[in-house]
MARBA-3410 file (N, C-alpha, C, O; in Angstrom, 1 decimal):
103
-132.4,-8.2,-27.1,-132.3,-6.7,-26.9,-130.9,-6.2,-27.2,-130.8,-5.1,-27.8 ~ -129.9,-6.9,-26.7,-128.5,-6.5,-26.9,-128.2,-6.4,-28.4,-127.5,-5.4,-28.8 ~ -128.7,-7.3,-29.2,-128.5,-7.2,-30.7,-129.1,-6.0,-31.3,-128.5,-5.4,-32.2 ~ -130.2,-5.6,-30.8,-130.8,-4.4,-31.4,-130.1,-3.1,-31.1,-130.0,-2.2,-31.9 ~ -129.5,-3.0,-29.9,-128.7,-1.9,-29.5,-127.4,-1.8,-30.4,-127.0,-0.8,-30.9
-126.8,-3.0,-30.6,-125.6,-3.1,-31.4,-125.9,-2.7,-32.8,-125.1,-2.0,-33.4 ~ -127.0,-3.2,-33.4,-127.4,-2.9,-34.8,-127.7,-1.4,-34.9,-127.3,-0.8,-35.9 ~ -128.3,-0.8,-33.9,-128.6,0.6,-34.0,-127.3,1.4,-34.0,-127.2,2.4,-34.7 ~ -126.3,1.1,-33.2,-125.1,1.9,-33.1,-124.3,1.7,-34.4,-123.7,2.6,-34.8 ~ -124.4,0.5,-35.0,-123.7,0.3,-36.3,-124.3,1.2,-37.4,-123.6,1.8,-38.2
-125.7,1.2,-37.4,-126.4,2.1,-38.3,-126.1,3.5,-38.2,-125.9,4.3,-39.2 ~ -125.9,4.0,-36.9,-125.6,5.4,-36.7,-124.2,5.7,-37.2,-124.0,6.8,-37.8 ~ -123.2,4.8,-37.0,-121.9,5.0,-37.5,-121.9,5.1,-39.0,-121.2,5.9,-39.6 ~ -122.7,4.3,-39.7,-122.7,4.3,-41.2,-123.3,5.6,-41.6,-122.8,6.2,-42.6 ~ -124.3,6.1,-40.9,-124.9,7.4,-41.3,-123.9,8.5,-41.1,-123.8,9.5,-41.9
-123.1,8.4,-40.0,-122.1,9.4,-39.8,-121.1,9.5,-40.9,-120.5,10.6,-41.2 ~ -120.8,8.4,-41.6,-119.9,8.4,-42.7,-120.4,8.8,-44.0,-119.7,9.1,-45.0 ~ -121.8,9.0,-44.1,-122.4,9.4,-45.3,-122.0,10.9,-45.6,-121.9,11.7,-44.7 ~ -121.7,11.2,-46.9,-121.4,12.6,-47.2,-122.5,13.5,-46.9,-123.7,13.2,-47.1 ~ -122.1,14.7,-46.4,-123.1,15.7,-46.1,-123.4,16.5,-47.3,-122.5,16.9,-48.1
-124.7,16.7,-47.6,-125.0,17.5,-48.8,-124.4,18.9,-48.8,-124.2,19.5,-47.7 ~ -124.0,19.4,-49.9,-123.2,20.6,-50.0,-123.8,21.8,-49.3,-123.1,22.4,-48.5 ~ -125.1,22.1,-49.5,-125.7,23.2,-48.9,-125.8,23.0,-47.4,-125.7,24.0,-46.6 ~ -126.0,21.8,-46.9,-126.1,21.5,-45.5,-124.7,21.8,-44.9,-124.6,22.3,-43.8 ~ -123.6,21.4,-45.6,-122.3,21.6,-45.2,-122.0,23.1,-45.1,-121.3,23.6,-44.2
-122.4,23.9,-46.1,-122.2,25.3,-46.1,-122.9,25.9,-44.8,-122.3,26.8,-44.2 ~ -124.1,25.5,-44.5,-124.8,26.1,-43.4,-124.1,25.7,-42.1,-124.0,26.5,-41.1 ~ -123.6,24.5,-42.0,-122.9,24.0,-40.8,-121.6,24.8,-40.6,-121.3,25.1,-39.5 ~ -120.9,25.0,-41.6,-119.6,25.8,-41.5,-120.0,27.3,-41.1,-119.3,27.9,-40.3 ~ -121.0,27.8,-41.8,-121.4,29.2,-41.4,-121.8,29.3,-40.0,-121.4,30.2,-39.3
-122.5,28.3,-39.5,-122.9,28.3,-38.1,-121.7,28.1,-37.2,-121.6,28.8,-36.1 ~ -120.8,27.3,-37.5,-119.6,27.1,-36.8,-118.8,28.4,-36.6,-118.3,28.7,-35.6 ~ -118.6,29.1,-37.8,-117.9,30.4,-37.8,-118.6,31.4,-36.9,-117.9,32.2,-36.2 ~ -119.9,31.4,-36.9,-120.7,32.3,-36.1,-120.6,32.0,-34.6,-120.4,32.9,-33.8 ~ -120.7,30.8,-34.3,-120.8,30.4,-32.9,-119.4,30.3,-32.2,-119.2,30.8,-31.1
-118.4,29.8,-32.9,-117.1,29.6,-32.3,-116.2,30.8,-32.4,-115.4,31.1,-31.6 ~ -116.3,31.5,-33.6,-115.4,32.5,-33.9,-116.0,33.9,-33.8,-115.4,35.0,-34.0 ~ -117.4,33.9,-33.6,-118.1,35.1,-33.6,-118.0,36.0,-34.9,-117.9,37.2,-34.8 ~ -117.9,35.3,-36.0,-117.8,35.9,-37.3,-119.2,35.9,-38.0,-119.8,34.9,-38.1 ~ -119.5,37.0,-38.5,-120.7,37.1,-39.3,-120.3,37.3,-40.8,-119.6,38.2,-41.2
-120.8,36.3,-41.6,-120.5,36.3,-43.0,-121.8,36.5,-43.8,-122.8,35.8,-43.6 ~ -121.8,37.5,-44.6,-123.0,37.9,-45.4,-123.5,36.8,-46.3,-124.8,36.5,-46.3 ~ -122.7,36.1,-47.0,-123.1,35.1,-48.0,-122.0,34.0,-48.0,-120.9,34.2,-47.7 ~ -122.4,32.8,-48.5,-121.5,31.7,-48.6,-120.4,32.0,-49.6,-119.3,31.4,-49.6 ~ -120.6,33.0,-50.5,-119.6,33.3,-51.5,-118.8,34.6,-51.2,-118.0,35.0,-52.0
-119.0,35.2,-50.0,-118.2,36.3,-49.6,-116.8,35.9,-49.5,-116.4,34.9,-49.0 ~ -115.9,36.8,-50.1,-114.5,36.6,-50.0,-114.0,36.9,-48.6,-114.0,38.1,-48.3 ~ -113.7,35.9,-47.8,-113.4,36.1,-46.4,-112.1,36.9,-46.2,-111.9,37.6,-45.2 ~ -111.2,36.8,-47.2,-109.9,37.5,-47.1,-110.0,38.9,-47.5,-109.6,39.8,-46.8 ~ -110.7,39.2,-48.6,-110.9,40.6,-49.1,-111.7,41.4,-48.1,-111.5,42.6,-47.9
-112.7,40.7,-47.5,-113.6,41.4,-46.6,-112.9,41.6,-45.2,-113.5,42.3,-44.4 ~ -111.8,41.1,-45.0,-111.1,41.2,-43.8,-111.6,40.4,-42.6,-111.4,40.7,-41.5 ~ -112.5,39.4,-43.0,-113.1,38.6,-42.0,-112.1,37.6,-41.4,-112.1,37.3,-40.2 ~ -111.2,37.0,-42.3,-110.2,36.1,-41.8,-108.8,36.8,-41.9,-108.4,37.3,-42.9 ~ -108.1,36.8,-40.7,-106.7,37.2,-40.7,-105.9,35.9,-40.3,-106.5,34.8,-40.2
-104.6,36.0,-40.1,-103.8,34.8,-39.9,-104.2,34.1,-38.6,-104.3,32.8,-38.6 ~ -104.5,34.8,-37.5,-104.9,34.2,-36.3,-106.3,33.5,-36.4,-106.5,32.4,-35.9 ~ -107.2,34.2,-37.0,-108.6,33.7,-37.1,-108.6,32.5,-38.0,-109.3,31.5,-37.8 ~ -107.7,32.5,-39.0,-107.6,31.3,-40.0,-107.1,30.1,-39.2,-107.7,29.0,-39.4 ~ -106.1,30.2,-38.4,-105.6,29.1,-37.6,-106.7,28.6,-36.6,-106.9,27.4,-36.5
-107.4,29.5,-36.0,-108.5,29.1,-35.1,-109.6,28.4,-35.9,-110.2,27.4,-35.4 ~ -109.9,28.9,-37.1,-111.0,28.2,-37.9,-110.5,26.8,-38.3,-111.3,25.9,-38.2 ~ -109.3,26.6,-38.7,-108.8,25.3,-39.0,-108.9,24.4,-37.8,-109.3,23.2,-38.0 ~ -108.6,24.8,-36.6,-108.7,24.0,-35.4,-110.1,23.6,-35.2,-110.4,22.4,-34.9 ~ -111.0,24.5,-35.3,-112.5,24.2,-35.1,-113.0,23.3,-36.2,-113.8,22.4,-35.9
-112.5,23.4,-37.4,-113.0,22.5,-38.5,-112.4,21.1,-38.2,-113.2,20.1,-38.4 ~ -111.2,21.0,-37.8,-110.6,19.7,-37.5,-111.4,19.0,-36.4,-111.8,17.8,-36.5 ~ -111.7,19.8,-35.3,-112.4,19.3,-34.2,-113.8,18.9,-34.6,-114.3,17.8,-34.2 ~ -114.5,19.7,-35.3,-115.9,19.5,-35.6,-116.1,18.4,-36.6,-117.0,17.5,-36.4 ~ -115.3,18.3,-37.6,-115.5,17.3,-38.7,-114.6,16.1,-38.5,-114.8,15.1,-39.2
-113.7,16.2,-37.6,-112.8,15.0,-37.3,-111.8,14.7,-38.5,-111.4,13.6,-38.7 ~ -111.5,15.8,-39.2,-110.6,15.6,-40.3,-109.2,16.2,-40.0,-109.0,17.0,-39.1 ~ -108.2,15.6,-40.7,-106.8,16.1,-40.5,-106.6,17.1,-41.6,-106.3,16.8,-42.7 ~ -106.7,18.4,-41.3,-106.4,19.5,-42.3,-105.1,20.1,-42.0,-104.8,20.6,-40.9 ~ -104.2,19.9,-42.9,-102.8,20.5,-42.8,-102.8,21.8,-43.6,-103.1,21.8,-44.7
-102.3,22.8,-42.9,-102.2,24.1,-43.6,-101.2,24.0,-44.8,-101.3,24.8,-45.7 ~ -100.3,23.1,-44.7,-99.3,22.9,-45.8,-100.0,22.3,-47.0,-99.5,22.5,-48.1 ~ -101.0,21.6,-46.8,-101.7,21.0,-48.0,-102.8,21.8,-48.6,-103.4,21.5,-49.6 ~ -103.2,22.9,-47.9,-104.3,23.8,-48.4,-103.7,24.9,-49.2,-102.7,25.4,-49.0 ~ -104.6,25.3,-50.2,-104.3,26.5,-51.0,-105.1,27.6,-50.4,-106.2,27.3,-49.8
-104.7,28.8,-50.6,-105.5,30.0,-50.0,-106.9,30.0,-50.6,-107.8,30.4,-49.9 ~ -107.1,29.6,-51.9,-108.4,29.6,-52.4,-109.3,28.6,-51.8,-110.6,28.7,-51.9 ~ -108.8,27.6,-51.1,-109.6,26.6,-50.4,-110.3,27.2,-49.2,-111.3,26.7,-48.7 ~ -109.8,28.4,-48.8,-110.3,29.0,-47.6,-110.9,30.4,-47.9,-111.1,31.2,-47.0 ~ -111.1,30.7,-49.1,-111.5,32.1,-49.5,-113.0,32.4,-49.2,-113.3,33.6,-48.9
-113.8,31.4,-49.1,-115.3,31.6,-48.8,-115.8,30.4,-48.1,-115.2,29.4,-48.0 ~ -117.0,30.6,-47.5,-117.6,29.5,-46.8,-117.9,28.4,-47.8,-117.7,27.2,-47.4 ~ -118.3,28.7,-49.0,-118.5,27.7,-50.0,-117.3,26.9,-50.4,-117.3,25.7,-50.5 ~ -116.1,27.6,-50.5,-114.9,26.9,-50.9,-114.4,26.1,-49.7,-113.8,25.0,-49.9 ~ -114.6,26.5,-48.5,-114.3,25.7,-47.3,-115.1,24.5,-47.3,-114.6,23.4,-47.0
-116.4,24.6,-47.6,-117.3,23.4,-47.7,-116.8,22.4,-48.7,-116.8,21.2,-48.4 ~ -116.4,22.9,-49.9,-115.9,22.0,-50.9,-114.6,21.3,-50.4,-114.4,20.1,-50.7 ~ -113.7,22.1,-49.7,-112.5,21.5,-49.2,-112.8,20.4,-48.2,-112.2,19.3,-48.2 ~ -113.7,20.7,-47.3,-114.1,19.7,-46.3,-114.7,18.4,-46.9,-114.4,17.3,-46.6 ~ -115.6,18.7,-47.9,-116.2,17.5,-48.7,-115.1,16.7,-49.3,-115.1,15.4,-49.2
-114.1,17.3,-50.0,-113.0,16.6,-50.6,-112.2,15.8,-49.6,-111.8,14.7,-49.8 ~ -111.9,16.5,-48.5,-111.1,15.9,-47.4,-111.8,14.7,-46.8,-111.1,13.7,-46.5 ~ -113.1,14.8,-46.6,-113.8,13.7,-46.0,-113.9,12.5,-47.0,-113.8,11.3,-46.5 ~ -114.0,12.8,-48.3,-114.0,11.7,-49.3,-112.6,11.0,-49.3,-112.5,9.8,-49.3 ~ -111.6,11.8,-49.3,-110.2,11.3,-49.3,-109.9,10.5,-48.0,-109.2,9.5,-48.1
-110.5,10.9,-46.9,-110.2,10.2,-45.6,-110.9,8.8,-45.7,-110.4,7.9,-45.0 ~ -112.0,8.7,-46.4,-112.7,7.4,-46.5,-112.0,6.4,-47.4,-112.2,5.2,-47.3 ~ -111.2,7.0,-48.4,-110.6,6.1,-49.4,-109.5,5.3,-48.8,-108.9,4.5,-49.6
END
């Protein structure tokens, strides 16, 4: 019995490391922004900066929530403004960071 519990937890960890499909990641980030920051974004391609959805304070809060939720080390010094321009670009950044973290 103990072996099956151990095998099950190893399988769960391996699944956790699997890359998240792009559209699922977009939905997850959209949901995170809505629930944690109370931001409503019309489309995954909406320019968050031009639309005034992200300001400097909200951007820092978003980065903290992304770090916490995805367990990634996102440094504002390593990010370009275009990495955070839309939900879709944030999803691409998270996907690239998660691949780099596995390497």
